Each structure stands twice: as C-alpha cells, then as structure tokens.
PDB file as gemmi writes it, atoms N, CA and C in Angstrom:
CRYST1    1.000    1.000    1.000  90.00  90.00  90.00 P 1                      
ATOM      1  N   MET A   1     281.160-121.530-210.215  1.00  0.00           N  
ATOM      2  CA  MET A   1     280.800-121.158-211.577  1.00  0.00           C  
ATOM      3  C   MET A   1     279.882-119.940-211.526  1.00  0.00           C  
ATOM      4  N   ASP A   2     280.126-118.967-212.342  1.00  0.00           N  
ATOM      5  CA  ASP A   2     279.323-117.752-212.409  1.00  0.00           C  
ATOM      6  C   ASP A   2     278.026-118.040-213.159  1.00  0.00           C  
ATOM      7  N   ASP A   3     276.886-117.726-212.545  1.00  0.00           N  
ATOM      8  CA  ASP A   3     275.589-117.990-213.167  1.00  0.00           C  
ATOM      9  C   ASP A   3     275.122-116.860-214.069  1.00  0.00           C  
ATOM     10  N   GLN A   4     275.873-115.771-214.121  1.00  0.00           N  
ATOM     11  CA  GLN A   4     275.496-114.644-214.975  1.00  0.00           C  
ATOM     12  C   GLN A   4     275.696-115.012-216.447  1.00  0.00           C  
ATOM     13  N   PRO A   5     274.738-114.630-217.319  1.00  0.00           N  
ATOM     14  CA  PRO A   5     274.930-114.891-218.750  1.00  0.00           C  
ATOM     15  C   PRO A   5     276.110-114.065-219.270  1.00  0.00           C  
ATOM     16  N   ARG A   6     276.776-114.602-220.250  1.00  0.00           N  
ATOM     17  CA  ARG A   6     277.928-113.911-220.829  1.00  0.00           C  
ATOM     18  C   ARG A   6     277.483-112.639-221.539  1.00  0.00           C  
ATOM     19  N   VAL A   7     278.306-111.612-221.458  1.00  0.00           N  
ATOM     20  CA  VAL A   7     278.052-110.368-222.182  1.00  0.00           C  
ATOM     21  C   VAL A   7     278.491-110.536-223.629  1.00  0.00           C  
ATOM     22  N   PHE A   8     279.618-111.175-223.841  1.00  0.00           N  
ATOM     23  CA  PHE A   8     280.169-111.340-225.178  1.00  0.00           C  
ATOM     24  C   PHE A   8     279.994-112.779-225.630  1.00  0.00           C  
ATOM     25  N   LYS A   9     279.510-112.980-226.853  1.00  0.00           N  
ATOM     26  CA  LYS A   9     279.299-114.322-227.385  1.00  0.00           C  
ATOM     27  C   LYS A   9     280.569-114.882-227.995  1.00  0.00           C  
ATOM     28  N   GLN A  10     281.179-114.110-228.894  1.00  0.00           N  
ATOM     29  CA  GLN A  10     282.342-114.597-229.634  1.00  0.00           C  
ATOM     30  C   GLN A  10     282.954-113.453-230.419  1.00  0.00           C  
ATOM     31  N   LEU A  11     284.147-113.687-230.932  1.00  0.00           N  
ATOM     32  CA  LEU A  11     284.754-112.745-231.861  1.00  0.00           C  
ATOM     33  C   LEU A  11     283.989-112.853-233.167  1.00  0.00           C  
ATOM     34  N   ASP A  12     283.514-111.743-233.704  1.00  0.00           N  
ATOM     35  CA  ASP A  12     282.732-111.758-234.937  1.00  0.00           C  
ATOM     36  C   ASP A  12     283.636-111.682-236.157  1.00  0.00           C  
ATOM     37  N   HIS A  13     284.499-110.674-236.230  1.00  0.00           N  
ATOM     38  CA  HIS A  13     285.464-110.620-237.320  1.00  0.00           C  
ATOM     39  C   HIS A  13     286.598-109.662-236.986  1.00  0.00           C  
ATOM     40  N   LEU A  14     287.695-109.813-237.710  1.00  0.00           N  
ATOM     41  CA  LEU A  14     288.863-108.945-237.595  1.00  0.00           C  
ATOM     42  C   LEU A  14     288.877-108.013-238.793  1.00  0.00           C  
ATOM     43  N   LEU A  15     289.445-106.832-238.617  1.00  0.00           N  
ATOM     44  CA  LEU A  15     289.626-105.905-239.726  1.00  0.00           C  
ATOM     45  C   LEU A  15     291.114-105.801-240.029  1.00  0.00           C  
ATOM     46  N   ALA A  16     291.485-106.025-241.272  1.00  0.00           N  
ATOM     47  CA  ALA A  16     292.877-105.858-241.705  1.00  0.00           C  
ATOM     48  C   ALA A  16     292.915-104.660-242.642  1.00  0.00           C  
ATOM     49  N   ARG A  17     293.444-103.551-242.156  1.00  0.00           N  
ATOM     50  CA  ARG A  17     293.549-102.349-242.975  1.00  0.00           C  
ATOM     51  C   ARG A  17     294.821-102.463-243.810  1.00  0.00           C  
ATOM     52  N   VAL A  18     294.647-102.517-245.116  1.00  0.00           N  
ATOM     53  CA  VAL A  18     295.770-102.724-246.026  1.00  0.00           C  
ATOM     54  C   VAL A  18     295.718-101.711-247.160  1.00  0.00           C  
ATOM     55  N   GLU A  19     296.854-101.508-247.801  1.00  0.00           N  
ATOM     56  CA  GLU A  19     296.968-100.553-248.903  1.00  0.00           C  
ATOM     57  C   GLU A  19     296.131-100.964-250.106  1.00  0.00           C  
ATOM     58  N   ASP A  20     296.133-102.258-250.421  1.00  0.00           N  
ATOM     59  CA  ASP A  20     295.420-102.740-251.601  1.00  0.00           C  
ATOM     60  C   ASP A  20     294.499-103.897-251.210  1.00  0.00           C  
ATOM     61  N   PRO A  21     293.328-103.589-250.643  1.00  0.00           N  
ATOM     62  CA  PRO A  21     292.458-104.653-250.148  1.00  0.00           C  
ATOM     63  C   PRO A  21     291.919-105.562-251.250  1.00  0.00           C  
ATOM     64  N   ARG A  22     291.708-105.029-252.437  1.00  0.00           N  
ATOM     65  CA  ARG A  22     291.201-105.868-253.542  1.00  0.00           C  
ATOM     66  C   ARG A  22     292.202-106.983-253.851  1.00  0.00           C  
ATOM     67  N   ARG A  23     293.477-106.633-253.885  1.00  0.00           N  
ATOM     68  CA  ARG A  23     294.504-107.636-254.188  1.00  0.00           C  
ATOM     69  C   ARG A  23     294.545-108.726-253.120  1.00  0.00           C  
ATOM     70  N   LEU A  24     294.491-108.331-251.849  1.00  0.00           N  
ATOM     71  CA  LEU A  24     294.504-109.319-250.766  1.00  0.00           C  
ATOM     72  C   LEU A  24     293.231-110.159-250.796  1.00  0.00           C  
ATOM     73  N   PHE A  25     292.081-109.525-251.003  1.00  0.00           N  
ATOM     74  CA  PHE A  25     290.811-110.233-251.090  1.00  0.00           C  
ATOM     75  C   PHE A  25     290.864-111.281-252.203  1.00  0.00           C  
ATOM     76  N   ASP A  26     291.347-110.886-253.391  1.00  0.00           N  
ATOM     77  CA  ASP A  26     291.447-111.816-254.522  1.00  0.00           C  
ATOM     78  C   ASP A  26     292.435-112.944-254.242  1.00  0.00           C  
ATOM     79  N   THR A  27     293.543-112.625-253.584  1.00  0.00           N  
ATOM     80  CA  THR A  27     294.523-113.659-253.248  1.00  0.00           C  
ATOM     81  C   THR A  27     293.905-114.691-252.304  1.00  0.00           C  
ATOM     82  N   LEU A  28     293.214-114.210-251.283  1.00  0.00           N  
ATOM     83  CA  LEU A  28     292.623-115.118-250.306  1.00  0.00           C  
ATOM     84  C   LEU A  28     291.469-115.929-250.888  1.00  0.00           C  
ATOM     85  N   THR A  29     290.639-115.295-251.722  1.00  0.00           N  
ATOM     86  CA  THR A  29     289.448-115.985-252.224  1.00  0.00           C  
ATOM     87  C   THR A  29     289.682-116.711-253.546  1.00  0.00           C  
ATOM     88  N   LYS A  30     290.333-116.062-254.496  1.00  0.00           N  
ATOM     89  CA  LYS A  30     290.518-116.681-255.815  1.00  0.00           C  
ATOM     90  C   LYS A  30     291.741-117.594-255.860  1.00  0.00           C  
ATOM     91  N   THR A  31     292.861-117.116-255.321  1.00  0.00           N  
ATOM     92  CA  THR A  31     294.082-117.909-255.376  1.00  0.00           C  
ATOM     93  C   THR A  31     294.075-119.041-254.355  1.00  0.00           C  
ATOM     94  N   LEU A  32     293.741-118.698-253.096  1.00  0.00           N  
ATOM     95  CA  LEU A  32     293.766-119.708-252.040  1.00  0.00           C  
ATOM     96  C   LEU A  32     292.440-120.448-251.896  1.00  0.00           C  
ATOM     97  N   GLY A  33     291.378-119.916-252.501  1.00  0.00           N  
ATOM     98  CA  GLY A  33     290.092-120.600-252.485  1.00  0.00           C  
ATOM     99  C   GLY A  33     289.300-120.489-251.199  1.00  0.00           C  
ATOM    100  N   LEU A  34     289.646-119.518-250.336  1.00  0.00           N  
ATOM    101  CA  LEU A  34     288.857-119.333-249.124  1.00  0.00           C  
ATOM    102  C   LEU A  34     287.481-118.769-249.494  1.00  0.00           C  
ATOM    103  N   PRO A  35     286.439-119.142-248.761  1.00  0.00           N  
ATOM    104  CA  PRO A  35     285.091-118.675-249.103  1.00  0.00           C  
ATOM    105  C   PRO A  35     284.918-117.163-248.900  1.00  0.00           C  
ATOM    106  N   VAL A  36     284.088-116.570-249.738  1.00  0.00           N  
ATOM    107  CA  VAL A  36     283.730-115.161-249.599  1.00  0.00           C  
ATOM    108  C   VAL A  36     282.647-115.052-248.530  1.00  0.00           C  
ATOM    109  N   ALA A  37     282.900-114.262-247.496  1.00  0.00           N  
ATOM    110  CA  ALA A  37     281.895-114.025-246.453  1.00  0.00           C  
ATOM    111  C   ALA A  37     280.910-112.957-246.921  1.00  0.00           C  
ATOM    112  N   TRP A  38     281.423-111.915-247.552  1.00  0.00           N  
ATOM    113  CA  TRP A  38     280.596-110.915-248.227  1.00  0.00           C  
ATOM    114  C   TRP A  38     281.446-110.342-249.347  1.00  0.00           C  
ATOM    115  N   PRO A  39     280.823-109.967-250.457  1.00  0.00           N  
ATOM    116  CA  PRO A  39     281.573-109.561-251.641  1.00  0.00           C  
ATOM    117  C   PRO A  39     282.352-108.264-251.442  1.00  0.00           C  
ATOM    118  N   PHE A  40     283.426-108.142-252.196  1.00  0.00           N  
ATOM    119  CA  PHE A  40     284.234-106.920-252.165  1.00  0.00           C  
ATOM    120  C   PHE A  40     283.450-105.808-252.853  1.00  0.00           C  
ATOM    121  N   ARG A  41     283.364-104.677-252.189  1.00  0.00           N  
ATOM    122  CA  ARG A  41     282.652-103.526-252.758  1.00  0.00           C  
ATOM    123  C   ARG A  41     283.422-102.248-252.467  1.00  0.00           C  
ATOM    124  N   SER A  42     283.243-101.292-253.352  1.00  0.00           N  
ATOM    125  CA  SER A  42     283.818 -99.964-253.156  1.00  0.00           C  
ATOM    126  C   SER A  42     282.704 -98.983-252.836  1.00  0.00           C  
ATOM    127  N   TYR A  43     282.935 -98.189-251.812  1.00  0.00           N  
ATOM    128  CA  TYR A  43     282.002 -97.162-251.367  1.00  0.00           C  
ATOM    129  C   TYR A  43     282.716 -95.820-251.476  1.00  0.00           C  
ATOM    130  N   PRO A  44     281.998 -94.717-251.315  1.00  0.00           N  
ATOM    131  CA  PRO A  44     282.662 -93.416-251.439  1.00  0.00           C  
ATOM    132  C   PRO A  44     283.858 -93.231-250.498  1.00  0.00           C  
ATOM    133  N   SER A  45     283.768 -93.749-249.271  1.00  0.00           N  
ATOM    134  CA  SER A  45     284.851 -93.485-248.317  1.00  0.00           C  
ATOM    135  C   SER A  45     285.698 -94.701-247.954  1.00  0.00           C  
ATOM    136  N   PHE A  46     285.357 -95.892-248.456  1.00  0.00           N  
ATOM    137  CA  PHE A  46     286.178 -97.068-248.147  1.00  0.00           C  
ATOM    138  C   PHE A  46     285.880 -98.194-249.126  1.00  0.00           C  
ATOM    139  N   HIS A  47     286.746 -99.212-249.081  1.00  0.00           N  
ATOM    140  CA  HIS A  47     286.620-100.416-249.908  1.00  0.00           C  
ATOM    141  C   HIS A  47     286.706-101.599-248.949  1.00  0.00           C  
ATOM    142  N   SER A  48     285.837-102.622-249.127  1.00  0.00           N  
ATOM    143  CA  SER A  48     285.777-103.693-248.145  1.00  0.00           C  
ATOM    144  C   SER A  48     285.254-104.983-248.754  1.00  0.00           C  
ATOM    145  N   GLY A  49     285.762-106.093-248.259  1.00  0.00           N  
ATOM    146  CA  GLY A  49     285.261-107.412-248.607  1.00  0.00           C  
ATOM    147  C   GLY A  49     285.560-108.368-247.473  1.00  0.00           C  
ATOM    148  N   GLY A  50     284.716-109.382-247.288  1.00  0.00           N  
ATOM    149  CA  GLY A  50     284.900-110.320-246.183  1.00  0.00           C  
ATOM    150  C   GLY A  50     285.314-111.693-246.675  1.00  0.00           C  
ATOM    151  N   VAL A  51     286.259-112.287-245.976  1.00  0.00           N  
ATOM    152  CA  VAL A  51     286.774-113.619-246.298  1.00  0.00           C  
ATOM    153  C   VAL A  51     286.500-114.532-245.113  1.00  0.00           C  
ATOM    154  N   ALA A  52     285.867-115.670-245.362  1.00  0.00           N  
ATOM    155  CA  ALA A  52     285.579-116.618-244.286  1.00  0.00           C  
ATOM    156  C   ALA A  52     286.838-117.414-243.959  1.00  0.00           C  
ATOM    157  N   LEU A  53     287.245-117.343-242.710  1.00  0.00           N  
ATOM    158  CA  LEU A  53     288.407-118.091-242.232  1.00  0.00           C  
ATOM    159  C   LEU A  53     287.949-119.258-241.373  1.00  0.00           C  
ATOM    160  N   GLY A  54     286.706-119.641-241.500  1.00  0.00           N  
ATOM    161  CA  GLY A  54     286.037-120.545-240.574  1.00  0.00           C  
ATOM    162  C   GLY A  54     285.175-119.629-239.752  1.00  0.00           C  
ATOM    163  N   HIS A  55     285.550-119.369-238.555  1.00  0.00           N  
ATOM    164  CA  HIS A  55     284.991-118.275-237.783  1.00  0.00           C  
ATOM    165  C   HIS A  55     286.079-117.859-236.829  1.00  0.00           C  
ATOM    166  N   PRO A  56     286.502-116.659-236.820  1.00  0.00           N  
ATOM    167  CA  PRO A  56     285.875-115.450-237.337  1.00  0.00           C  
ATOM    168  C   PRO A  56     286.190-115.190-238.805  1.00  0.00           C  
ATOM    169  N   TYR A  57     285.550-114.147-239.330  1.00  0.00           N  
ATOM    170  CA  TYR A  57     285.828-113.674-240.683  1.00  0.00           C  
ATOM    171  C   TYR A  57     286.955-112.656-240.625  1.00  0.00           C  
ATOM    172  N   LEU A  58     287.597-112.470-241.753  1.00  0.00           N  
ATOM    173  CA  LEU A  58     288.595-111.418-241.899  1.00  0.00           C  
ATOM    174  C   LEU A  58     288.059-110.426-242.910  1.00  0.00           C  
ATOM    175  N   GLU A  59     287.918-109.172-242.513  1.00  0.00           N  
ATOM    176  CA  GLU A  59     287.494-108.118-243.429  1.00  0.00           C  
ATOM    177  C   GLU A  59     288.735-107.364-243.871  1.00  0.00           C  
ATOM    178  N   VAL A  60     288.971-107.286-245.165  1.00  0.00           N  
ATOM    179  CA  VAL A  60     290.085-106.508-245.695  1.00  0.00           C  
ATOM    180  C   VAL A  60     289.497-105.209-246.227  1.00  0.00           C  
ATOM    181  N   PHE A  61     290.108-104.090-245.867  1.00  0.00           N  
ATOM    182  CA  PHE A  61     289.528-102.818-246.256  1.00  0.00           C  
ATOM    183  C   PHE A  61     290.588-101.740-246.375  1.00  0.00           C  
ATOM    184  N   GLN A  62     290.186-100.623-246.962  1.00  0.00           N  
ATOM    185  CA  GLN A  62     291.012 -99.428-247.065  1.00  0.00           C  
ATOM    186  C   GLN A  62     290.083 -98.243-246.932  1.00  0.00           C  
ATOM    187  N   CYS A  63     290.483 -97.262-246.130  1.00  0.00           N  
ATOM    188  CA  CYS A  63     289.697 -96.040-246.020  1.00  0.00           C  
ATOM    189  C   CYS A  63     290.633 -94.882-245.702  1.00  0.00           C  
ATOM    190  N   GLY A  64     290.164 -93.705-245.973  1.00  0.00           N  
ATOM    191  CA  GLY A  64     290.979 -92.524-245.703  1.00  0.00           C  
ATOM    192  C   GLY A  64     292.167 -92.446-246.638  1.00  0.00           C  
ATOM    193  N   GLU A  65     293.095 -91.562-246.296  1.00  0.00           N  
ATOM    194  CA  GLU A  65     294.285 -91.389-247.121  1.00  0.00           C  
ATOM    195  C   GLU A  65     295.141 -92.633-247.064  1.00  0.00           C  
ATOM    196  N   ARG A  66     295.674 -92.989-248.192  1.00  0.00           N  
ATOM    197  CA  ARG A  66     296.533 -94.177-248.252  1.00  0.00           C  
ATOM    198  C   ARG A  66     297.936 -93.823-247.798  1.00  0.00           C  
ATOM    199  N   SER A  67     298.505 -94.721-247.028  1.00  0.00           N  
ATOM    200  CA  SER A  67     299.853 -94.536-246.498  1.00  0.00           C  
ATOM    201  C   SER A  67     300.462 -95.904-246.270  1.00  0.00           C  
ATOM    202  N   ALA A  68     301.732 -96.039-246.565  1.00  0.00           N  
ATOM    203  CA  ALA A  68     302.402 -97.333-246.442  1.00  0.00           C  
ATOM    204  C   ALA A  68     302.417 -97.851-245.012  1.00  0.00           C  
ATOM    205  N   ASP A  69     302.359 -96.961-244.025  1.00  0.00           N  
ATOM    206  CA  ASP A  69     302.450 -97.420-242.638  1.00  0.00           C  
ATOM    207  C   ASP A  69     301.093 -97.734-242.011  1.00  0.00           C  
ATOM    208  N   THR A  70     300.030 -97.822-242.825  1.00  0.00           N  
ATOM    209  CA  THR A  70     298.713 -98.096-242.252  1.00  0.00           C  
ATOM    210  C   THR A  70     298.321 -99.565-242.312  1.00  0.00           C  
ATOM    211  N   ASP A  71     299.112-100.426-242.938  1.00  0.00           N  
ATOM    212  CA  ASP A  71     298.756-101.840-243.025  1.00  0.00           C  
ATOM    213  C   ASP A  71     298.859-102.489-241.645  1.00  0.00           C  
ATOM    214  N   SER A  72     297.750-103.031-241.173  1.00  0.00           N  
ATOM    215  CA  SER A  72     297.754-103.666-239.855  1.00  0.00           C  
ATOM    216  C   SER A  72     296.394-104.282-239.574  1.00  0.00           C  
ATOM    217  N   ILE A  73     296.359-105.113-238.557  1.00  0.00           N  
ATOM    218  CA  ILE A  73     295.084-105.545-238.002  1.00  0.00           C  
ATOM    219  C   ILE A  73     294.859-104.633-236.811  1.00  0.00           C  
ATOM    220  N   ARG A  74     293.822-103.816-236.899  1.00  0.00           N  
ATOM    221  CA  ARG A  74     293.617-102.757-235.911  1.00  0.00           C  
ATOM    222  C   ARG A  74     292.329-102.904-235.120  1.00  0.00           C  
ATOM    223  N   THR A  75     291.418-103.707-235.608  1.00  0.00           N  
ATOM    224  CA  THR A  75     290.090-103.720-235.007  1.00  0.00           C  
ATOM    225  C   THR A  75     289.621-105.138-234.726  1.00  0.00           C  
ATOM    226  N   LEU A  76     289.072-105.359-233.562  1.00  0.00           N  
ATOM    227  CA  LEU A  76     288.383-106.595-233.237  1.00  0.00           C  
ATOM    228  C   LEU A  76     286.902-106.270-233.179  1.00  0.00           C  
ATOM    229  N   VAL A  77     286.085-107.122-233.750  1.00  0.00           N  
ATOM    230  CA  VAL A  77     284.639-106.944-233.695  1.00  0.00           C  
ATOM    231  C   VAL A  77     284.070-108.127-232.921  1.00  0.00           C  
ATOM    232  N   LEU A  78     283.462-107.856-231.784  1.00  0.00           N  
ATOM    233  CA  LEU A  78     282.926-108.899-230.923  1.00  0.00           C  
ATOM    234  C   LEU A  78     281.414-108.955-231.049  1.00  0.00           C  
ATOM    235  N   LYS A  79     280.873-110.152-231.147  1.00  0.00           N  
ATOM    236  CA  LYS A  79     279.428-110.342-231.185  1.00  0.00           C  
ATOM    237  C   LYS A  79     278.927-110.376-229.745  1.00  0.00           C  
ATOM    238  N   VAL A  80     277.848-109.650-229.471  1.00  0.00           N  
ATOM    239  CA  VAL A  80     277.301-109.600-228.114  1.00  0.00           C  
ATOM    240  C   VAL A  80     275.931-110.254-228.058  1.00  0.00           C  
ATOM    241  N   ALA A  81     275.621-110.788-226.893  1.00  0.00           N  
ATOM    242  CA  ALA A  81     274.309-111.396-226.685  1.00  0.00           C  
ATOM    243  C   ALA A  81     273.254-110.307-226.540  1.00  0.00           C  
ATOM    244  N   SER A  82     273.603-109.238-225.858  1.00  0.00           N  
ATOM    245  CA  SER A  82     272.668-108.143-225.615  1.00  0.00           C  
ATOM    246  C   SER A  82     273.423-106.818-225.686  1.00  0.00           C  
ATOM    247  N   PRO A  83     273.138-105.990-226.698  1.00  0.00           N  
ATOM    248  CA  PRO A  83     273.801-104.685-226.778  1.00  0.00           C  
ATOM    249  C   PRO A  83     273.588-103.840-225.521  1.00  0.00           C  
ATOM    250  N   GLU A  84     272.413-103.909-224.939  1.00  0.00           N  
ATOM    251  CA  GLU A  84     272.117-103.125-223.745  1.00  0.00           C  
ATOM    252  C   GLU A  84     273.007-103.560-222.579  1.00  0.00           C  
ATOM    253  N   ARG A  85     273.136-104.873-222.394  1.00  0.00           N  
ATOM    254  CA  ARG A  85     273.987-105.384-221.300  1.00  0.00           C  
ATOM    255  C   ARG A  85     275.448-105.052-221.558  1.00  0.00           C  
ATOM    256  N   ALA A  86     275.862-105.147-222.822  1.00  0.00           N  
ATOM    257  CA  ALA A  86     277.247-104.827-223.160  1.00  0.00           C  
ATOM    258  C   ALA A  86     277.540-103.356-222.873  1.00  0.00           C  
ATOM    259  N   GLU A  87     276.615-102.481-223.268  1.00  0.00           N  
ATOM    260  CA  GLU A  87     276.809-101.049-223.018  1.00  0.00           C  
ATOM    261  C   GLU A  87     276.893-100.771-221.522  1.00  0.00           C  
ATOM    262  N   THR A  88     275.998-101.379-220.745  1.00  0.00           N  
ATOM    263  CA  THR A  88     276.008-101.198-219.289  1.00  0.00           C  
ATOM    264  C   THR A  88     277.315-101.716-218.702  1.00  0.00           C  
ATOM    265  N   PHE A  89     277.727-102.904-219.113  1.00  0.00           N  
ATOM    266  CA  PHE A  89     278.978-103.502-218.625  1.00  0.00           C  
ATOM    267  C   PHE A  89     280.168-102.581-218.907  1.00  0.00           C  
ATOM    268  N   LEU A  90     280.260-102.075-220.142  1.00  0.00           N  
ATOM    269  CA  LEU A  90     281.386-101.216-220.519  1.00  0.00           C  
ATOM    270  C   LEU A  90     281.328 -99.876-219.801  1.00  0.00           C  
ATOM    271  N   ARG A  91     280.139 -99.313-219.645  1.00  0.00           N  
ATOM    272  CA  ARG A  91     280.000 -98.041-218.934  1.00  0.00           C  
ATOM    273  C   ARG A  91     280.459 -98.211-217.477  1.00  0.00           C  
ATOM    274  N   GLU A  92     279.986 -99.280-216.817  1.00  0.00           N  
ATOM    275  CA  GLU A  92     280.331 -99.522-215.416  1.00  0.00           C  
ATOM    276  C   GLU A  92     281.813 -99.839-215.227  1.00  0.00           C  
ATOM    277  N   SER A  93     282.433-100.445-216.222  1.00  0.00           N  
ATOM    278  CA  SER A  93     283.859-100.784-216.106  1.00  0.00           C  
ATOM    279  C   SER A  93     284.762 -99.649-216.572  1.00  0.00           C  
ATOM    280  N   GLY A  94     284.167 -98.546-217.042  1.00  0.00           N  
ATOM    281  CA  GLY A  94     284.956 -97.407-217.491  1.00  0.00           C  
ATOM    282  C   GLY A  94     285.591 -97.601-218.852  1.00  0.00           C  
ATOM    283  N   MET A  95     285.099 -98.555-219.633  1.00  0.00           N  
ATOM    284  CA  MET A  95     285.707 -98.859-220.935  1.00  0.00           C  
ATOM    285  C   MET A  95     284.866 -98.405-222.120  1.00  0.00           C  
ATOM    286  N   LEU A  96     283.699 -97.807-221.869  1.00  0.00           N  
ATOM    287  CA  LEU A  96     282.823 -97.410-222.971  1.00  0.00           C  
ATOM    288  C   LEU A  96     283.448 -96.273-223.767  1.00  0.00           C  
ATOM    289  N   GLY A  97     283.499 -96.481-225.082  1.00  0.00           N  
ATOM    290  CA  GLY A  97     284.011 -95.443-225.968  1.00  0.00           C  
ATOM    291  C   GLY A  97     282.853 -94.656-226.542  1.00  0.00           C  
ATOM    292  N   SER A  98     282.158 -95.247-227.517  1.00  0.00           N  
ATOM    293  CA  SER A  98     281.022 -94.574-228.132  1.00  0.00           C  
ATOM    294  C   SER A  98     279.963 -95.599-228.508  1.00  0.00           C  
ATOM    295  N   VAL A  99     278.745 -95.099-228.669  1.00  0.00           N  
ATOM    296  CA  VAL A  99     277.633 -95.948-229.057  1.00  0.00           C  
ATOM    297  C   VAL A  99     277.064 -95.391-230.340  1.00  0.00           C  
ATOM    298  N   GLY A 100     276.991 -96.237-231.374  1.00  0.00           N  
ATOM    299  CA  GLY A 100     276.406 -95.843-232.649  1.00  0.00           C  
ATOM    300  C   GLY A 100     275.124 -96.611-232.885  1.00  0.00           C  
ATOM    301  N   GLU A 101     274.504 -96.356-234.006  1.00  0.00           N  
ATOM    302  CA  GLU A 101     273.245 -97.015-234.330  1.00  0.00           C  
ATOM    303  C   GLU A 101     273.410 -98.531-234.434  1.00  0.00           C  
ATOM    304  N   ASP A 102     274.548 -98.983-234.972  1.00  0.00           N  
ATOM    305  CA  ASP A 102     274.739-100.422-235.186  1.00  0.00           C  
ATOM    306  C   ASP A 102     275.982-100.982-234.507  1.00  0.00           C  
ATOM    307  N   HIS A 103     276.594-100.215-233.606  1.00  0.00           N  
ATOM    308  CA  HIS A 103     277.786-100.729-232.933  1.00  0.00           C  
ATOM    309  C   HIS A 103     278.025 -99.998-231.617  1.00  0.00           C  
ATOM    310  N   ILE A 104     278.838-100.605-230.790  1.00  0.00           N  
ATOM    311  CA  ILE A 104     279.341-100.002-229.564  1.00  0.00           C  
ATOM    312  C   ILE A 104     280.862-100.107-229.657  1.00  0.00           C  
ATOM    313  N   LYS A 105     281.577 -99.051-229.315  1.00  0.00           N  
ATOM    314  CA  LYS A 105     283.039 -99.098-229.367  1.00  0.00           C  
ATOM    315  C   LYS A 105     283.612 -99.004-227.959  1.00  0.00           C  
ATOM    316  N   ILE A 106     284.619 -99.841-227.719  1.00  0.00           N  
ATOM    317  CA  ILE A 106     285.366 -99.772-226.466  1.00  0.00           C  
ATOM    318  C   ILE A 106     286.386 -98.648-226.600  1.00  0.00           C  
ATOM    319  N   ASP A 107     286.616 -97.919-225.520  1.00  0.00           N  
ATOM    320  CA  ASP A 107     287.590 -96.834-225.504  1.00  0.00           C  
ATOM    321  C   ASP A 107     288.973 -97.396-225.835  1.00  0.00           C  
ATOM    322  N   PRO A 108     289.566 -96.993-226.990  1.00  0.00           N  
ATOM    323  CA  PRO A 108     290.856 -97.571-227.388  1.00  0.00           C  
ATOM    324  C   PRO A 108     291.978 -97.321-226.390  1.00  0.00           C  
ATOM    325  N   SER A 109     291.904 -96.249-225.607  1.00  0.00           N  
ATOM    326  CA  SER A 109     292.965 -95.983-224.637  1.00  0.00           C  
ATOM    327  C   SER A 109     292.988 -97.024-223.523  1.00  0.00           C  
ATOM    328  N   LYS A 110     291.896 -97.763-223.367  1.00  0.00           N  
ATOM    329  CA  LYS A 110     291.817 -98.792-222.326  1.00  0.00           C  
ATOM    330  C   LYS A 110     292.377-100.133-222.788  1.00  0.00           C  
ATOM    331  N   ILE A 111     292.611-100.284-224.090  1.00  0.00           N  
ATOM    332  CA  ILE A 111     293.059-101.576-224.619  1.00  0.00           C  
ATOM    333  C   ILE A 111     294.191-101.395-225.634  1.00  0.00           C  
ATOM    334  N   GLU A 112     295.231-100.661-225.199  1.00  0.00           N  
ATOM    335  CA  GLU A 112     296.442-100.506-225.999  1.00  0.00           C  
ATOM    336  C   GLU A 112     296.184 -99.941-227.389  1.00  0.00           C  
ATOM    337  N   GLY A 113     295.186 -99.076-227.531  1.00  0.00           N  
ATOM    338  CA  GLY A 113     294.929 -98.426-228.809  1.00  0.00           C  
ATOM    339  C   GLY A 113     294.187 -99.271-229.819  1.00  0.00           C  
ATOM    340  N   LEU A 114     293.836-100.502-229.477  1.00  0.00           N  
ATOM    341  CA  LEU A 114     293.119-101.365-230.402  1.00  0.00           C  
ATOM    342  C   LEU A 114     291.664-100.921-230.487  1.00  0.00           C  
ATOM    343  N   ASP A 115     291.129-100.877-231.690  1.00  0.00           N  
ATOM    344  CA  ASP A 115     289.742-100.515-231.910  1.00  0.00           C  
ATOM    345  C   ASP A 115     288.891-101.770-231.740  1.00  0.00           C  
ATOM    346  N   VAL A 116     287.980-101.773-230.769  1.00  0.00           N  
ATOM    347  CA  VAL A 116     287.102-102.917-230.545  1.00  0.00           C  
ATOM    348  C   VAL A 116     285.666-102.439-230.694  1.00  0.00           C  
ATOM    349  N   ARG A 117     284.918-103.079-231.585  1.00  0.00           N  
ATOM    350  CA  ARG A 117     283.515-102.751-231.825  1.00  0.00           C  
ATOM    351  C   ARG A 117     282.665-103.943-231.457  1.00  0.00           C  
ATOM    352  N   LEU A 118     281.485-103.670-230.985  1.00  0.00           N  
ATOM    353  CA  LEU A 118     280.558-104.727-230.600  1.00  0.00           C  
ATOM    354  C   LEU A 118     279.357-104.679-231.513  1.00  0.00           C  
ATOM    355  N   VAL A 119     278.938-105.832-232.007  1.00  0.00           N  
ATOM    356  CA  VAL A 119     277.778-105.925-232.896  1.00  0.00           C  
ATOM    357  C   VAL A 119     276.832-106.996-232.383  1.00  0.00           C  
ATOM    358  N   ARG A 120     275.586-106.951-232.846  1.00  0.00           N  
ATOM    359  CA  ARG A 120     274.601-107.977-232.470  1.00  0.00           C  
ATOM    360  C   ARG A 120     274.952-109.288-233.106  1.00  0.00           C  
TER     361      ARG A 120                                                      
END                                                                             
C-alpha cells in the first residue's frame, strides 16, 4: 500500500457545454426536480448554472460563439487536497498545462483533448 497522501481527492464537477444551457438547467432542476448546486446566472462572456447530481455536480454553460457542434461534455474538474502538490505532480509528470489564480489545468494534449481543471 502506498503511504503517500493522494494528490486528487475526487471529481468536483463536470462541464456540459450546450447551445441552450438555461433550457437544460430548467429541465434538470424544475422538470426533473434535481437540486440546484448554484443558481443559473448570465455573465458578459458566459452563462452557467450548477445542478446537483449527488456528487459530482453538473455545470451547464455556454460561452463564446454559439455553434451546433459545440454541445459536449468537455471538462472534468477535480478537487485536490493540495494545489501545490498537484502542481508539482503535474509538472514532474509533464502534464501541467497552466496555473491560474483559482485553478490548475492539465495539458489537454496529454489527455485526448479533454480539458481538466483542478480546484481546492
């Protein structure tokens, strides 16, 4: 058994990029009665709302130019025990993409183009 503490705690949430996120959010929360993880809001560059699926959450959103071929689940968001350890682990494994103020991204070319972000 490995005595090292885990770098990753759990999957935090999935992102589903869809053409009409408000409609999907309302269907999941109002029609199907799933709990709201965070309210649907519109911002200057994107629209987003969170739906509790138990755990993880599903975030439905839209950003950038709208296009029929953009509907997909494209991003995994992983919760980390220690951002510093996660950054070191990814740097040493050659998978580090970018580090932002509130997230770390894994290089998408290392994981079949999937966007993976790490949060506290």
